[in-house]
C-alpha positions as a LaTeX table, in Angstrom:
\begin{tabular}{lrrr}
\hline
Residue & $x$ (\AA) & $y$ (\AA) & $z$ (\AA) \\
\hline
Unk1 & 0.00 & 0.00 & 0.00 \\
Unk2 & 2.96 & 2.33 & 0.51 \\
Unk3 & 3.53 & 2.27 & $-3.22$ \\
Unk4 & $-0.04$ & 3.39 & $-3.98$ \\
Unk5 & 0.17 & 6.19 & $-1.43$ \\
Unk6 & 3.50 & 7.34 & $-2.86$ \\
Unk7 & 2.14 & 7.26 & $-6.42$ \\
Unk8 & $-0.83$ & 9.42 & $-5.43$ \\
Unk9 & 1.45 & 11.92 & $-3.68$ \\
Unk10 & 3.89 & 11.97 & $-6.62$ \\
Unk11 & 1.10 & 12.56 & $-9.15$ \\
Unk12 & $-0.51$ & 15.26 & $-7.01$ \\
Unk13 & 2.82 & 16.99 & $-6.37$ \\
Unk14 & 3.63 & 16.96 & $-10.08$ \\
Unk15 & 0.18 & 18.37 & $-10.89$ \\
Unk16 & 0.65 & 21.28 & $-8.50$ \\
Unk17 & 4.18 & 22.05 & $-9.74$ \\
Unk18 & 2.91 & 21.94 & $-13.33$ \\
Unk19 & 0.07 & 24.34 & $-12.47$ \\
Unk20 & 2.53 & 26.64 & $-10.69$ \\
Unk21 & 4.88 & 26.68 & $-13.69$ \\
Unk22 & 1.90 & 27.52 & $-15.89$ \\
Unk23 & 0.82 & 30.38 & $-13.60$ \\
Unk24 & 4.38 & 31.72 & $-13.56$ \\
Unk25 & 4.31 & 31.74 & $-17.40$ \\
Unk26 & 7.10 & 29.17 & $-17.72$ \\
Unk27 & 5.18 & 26.32 & $-19.38$ \\
Unk28 & 2.75 & 28.46 & $-21.33$ \\
Unk29 & 1.83 & 32.09 & $-21.68$ \\
Unk30 & $-1.58$ & 33.65 & $-21.12$ \\
Unk31 & $-2.37$ & 32.08 & $-17.75$ \\
Unk32 & $-0.01$ & 34.06 & $-15.52$ \\
Unk33 & $-1.19$ & 34.66 & $-11.98$ \\
Unk34 & 1.58 & 35.20 & $-9.43$ \\
Unk35 & $-0.45$ & 34.47 & $-6.30$ \\
Unk36 & $-1.93$ & 31.27 & $-7.71$ \\
Unk37 & 1.53 & 30.15 & $-8.80$ \\
Unk38 & 2.93 & 30.81 & $-5.35$ \\
Unk39 & 0.13 & 28.89 & $-3.61$ \\
Unk40 & 0.49 & 25.96 & $-6.00$ \\
Unk41 & 4.25 & 25.96 & $-5.48$ \\
Unk42 & 3.84 & 25.73 & $-1.72$ \\
Unk43 & 1.32 & 22.89 & $-2.02$ \\
Unk44 & 3.48 & 21.04 & $-4.55$ \\
Unk45 & 6.60 & 21.39 & $-2.40$ \\
Unk46 & 4.73 & 20.16 & 0.69 \\
Unk47 & 3.51 & 17.12 & $-1.26$ \\
Unk48 & 6.97 & 16.33 & $-2.65$ \\
Unk49 & 8.62 & 16.81 & 0.76 \\
Unk50 & 6.00 & 14.45 & 2.17 \\
Unk51 & 6.87 & 11.97 & $-0.55$ \\
Unk52 & 10.53 & 12.14 & 0.45 \\
Unk53 & 9.55 & 11.65 & 4.10 \\
Unk54 & 7.75 & 8.41 & 3.21 \\
Unk55 & 11.15 & 6.94 & 2.26 \\
Unk56 & 12.89 & 8.36 & 5.31 \\
Unk57 & 10.14 & 7.14 & 7.67 \\
Unk58 & 8.40 & 4.28 & 5.80 \\
Unk59 & 6.46 & 3.22 & 8.89 \\
Unk60 & 4.80 & 6.66 & 8.87 \\
Unk61 & 3.79 & 6.60 & 5.20 \\
Unk62 & 0.07 & 6.51 & 5.96 \\
Unk63 & 0.17 & 9.42 & 8.42 \\
Unk64 & 2.42 & 11.49 & 6.18 \\
Unk65 & 0.18 & 10.75 & 3.20 \\
Unk66 & $-2.93$ & 11.83 & 5.06 \\
Unk67 & $-1.29$ & 15.01 & 6.35 \\
Unk68 & 0.13 & 16.26 & 3.05 \\
Unk69 & $-2.94$ & 15.34 & 1.02 \\
Unk70 & $-5.27$ & 17.00 & 3.55 \\
Unk71 & $-3.09$ & 20.12 & 3.38 \\
Unk72 & $-3.30$ & 20.05 & $-0.43$ \\
Unk73 & $-7.07$ & 19.57 & $-0.35$ \\
Unk74 & $-7.50$ & 22.48 & 2.06 \\
Unk75 & $-5.30$ & 24.69 & $-0.15$ \\
Unk76 & $-7.26$ & 23.67 & $-3.23$ \\
Unk77 & $-10.55$ & 24.50 & $-1.53$ \\
Unk78 & $-9.13$ & 27.93 & $-0.68$ \\
Unk79 & $-8.25$ & 28.25 & $-4.38$ \\
Unk80 & $-11.81$ & 27.38 & $-5.36$ \\
Unk81 & $-13.07$ & 29.99 & $-2.89$ \\
Unk82 & $-10.85$ & 32.64 & $-4.52$ \\
Unk83 & $-12.26$ & 31.70 & $-7.91$ \\
Unk84 & $-15.83$ & 31.99 & $-6.62$ \\
Unk85 & $-15.28$ & 35.44 & $-5.08$ \\
Unk86 & $-13.39$ & 36.67 & $-8.14$ \\
Unk87 & $-9.90$ & 37.03 & $-6.66$ \\
Unk88 & $-8.28$ & 33.99 & $-8.28$ \\
Unk89 & $-7.95$ & 33.22 & $-11.97$ \\
Unk90 & $-11.29$ & 32.28 & $-13.53$ \\
Unk91 & $-10.32$ & 30.63 & $-16.79$ \\
Unk92 & $-11.85$ & 27.35 & $-17.95$ \\
Unk93 & $-8.52$ & 25.50 & $-17.49$ \\
Unk94 & $-8.25$ & 26.81 & $-13.91$ \\
Unk95 & $-11.75$ & 25.71 & $-13.01$ \\
Unk96 & $-11.26$ & 22.32 & $-14.67$ \\
Unk97 & $-7.91$ & 21.84 & $-12.92$ \\
Unk98 & $-9.43$ & 22.57 & $-9.50$ \\
Unk99 & $-12.32$ & 20.17 & $-10.01$ \\
Unk100 & $-10.04$ & 17.37 & $-11.23$ \\
Unk101 & $-7.42$ & 17.89 & $-8.52$ \\
Unk102 & $-10.10$ & 17.83 & $-5.79$ \\
Unk103 & $-11.33$ & 14.48 & $-7.14$ \\
Unk104 & $-7.77$ & 13.10 & $-7.26$ \\
Unk105 & $-7.02$ & 14.36 & $-3.73$ \\
Unk106 & $-10.21$ & 12.82 & $-2.34$ \\
Unk107 & $-9.36$ & 9.50 & $-4.04$ \\
Unk108 & $-5.82$ & 9.71 & $-2.65$ \\
Unk109 & $-7.05$ & 10.45 & 0.86 \\
Unk110 & $-9.58$ & 7.60 & 0.62 \\
Unk111 & $-6.90$ & 5.14 & $-0.55$ \\
Unk112 & $-4.53$ & 6.33 & 2.18 \\
Unk113 & $-7.24$ & 6.05 & 4.82 \\
Unk114 & $-7.96$ & 2.46 & 3.80 \\
Unk115 & $-4.27$ & 1.53 & 4.07 \\
Unk116 & $-3.29$ & $-0.44$ & 7.12 \\
Unk117 & $-1.82$ & 1.68 & 9.87 \\
\hline
\end{tabular}
């Protein structure tokens, strides 16, 4: 089960780093938003640091997975809130990304929760 948890965290971390690079205008132009890029960078770094911790403390993989994915879900919900109130970017790709990443995070948290302690 450690492998599944690590794969979820890796995929989620990569998704947030990719979104951050897009919002910083590095991967593609037209979607720049400094604050969104910064928030996504923080979430991505937390996820990837959590991934590294699962190798340093393999017995704690489940707890680490739950903590970093819950942090990412909370941050994503804050991002959705900023979209709703008009502060965050409101493009179709941003909205789609947030919906998809919430689904992936919930699936990751569910899989991690079902893992044996």
